[in-house]
C-alpha positions, 0 to 999 in steps of 0.5 A: 739209363732210367726208365718212367712211367712218368710223363713228360709235363710230370718228370717237368713239373717234378723237376721244378717242383725239387730243383737239382741246386739251389737258386744263387740268384744275382753274383757280385759284378755284373756288365750290360752287352748291349747286342747290335744296335747299331743303324742298320738294325734301329733306323726305319727311316732309313735302313728294311733290316731295322726294326722296332721292338719298343719305341723306349727301347733305347731310352730304357738301354741309357738308362740301364746303362747309366744304374751300371756304371754308377755302379762301376760295372762294365757297359760294353757295345757290340756292333757287327761289320765286315772290309770291303772285301766280305772274305770275313763273313764267312758263311755268312757271305754266302747264304745272300748277296742283296744290298741288305745282305749281313756280310754288305754291312761295312766297317765305316758304313752307316749300316754300322755305325752305332745308333746316335741316340746311344749314350755311350761314354768314353770309358765304356766298351766297344767289340765288333763282331764277324758272328752274331755270336759277341761270346764267339772271336772276340777278345769279350771273355778277356775283357770280363775276366778282367773286371772280374765279370760273374753275371751279365744283362743282357739288352739290344734288337737281337739278343736270342739271336745274336747271344745263342747262337 
């Protein structure tokens, strides 16, 4: 371990001024992943779990999806839903058990449906997930490898919690 008399801020500034690796920029092929733009989170008029981050959010997502499709890159939509028995919710099903609890978003329910304002095309990919992250326990890795994707564009209402989780 290396020791130093520098403060954390000084070390941070040194690293920022002389990064160990060069910036590599945008890759050769991207995919757009739209995280959980389902009615449980987008329809404030229907569900108290919904919220609005920007009144034009859906419009922006549709525009980005169109641009990505124009490059012949994959567009992916995710949503969370569970079976009626709820066993597939795992530990998430033990946290709370109210009408609005995560494990009570059931397959086929209005809460699980992607927002009607989204412009989802037949060539798009829809992935249902059980955990916050689409990168855990889904087939997304296979899909991204198949399309030779090296860059991800991520949108949605809860991208922080549902990507870093």
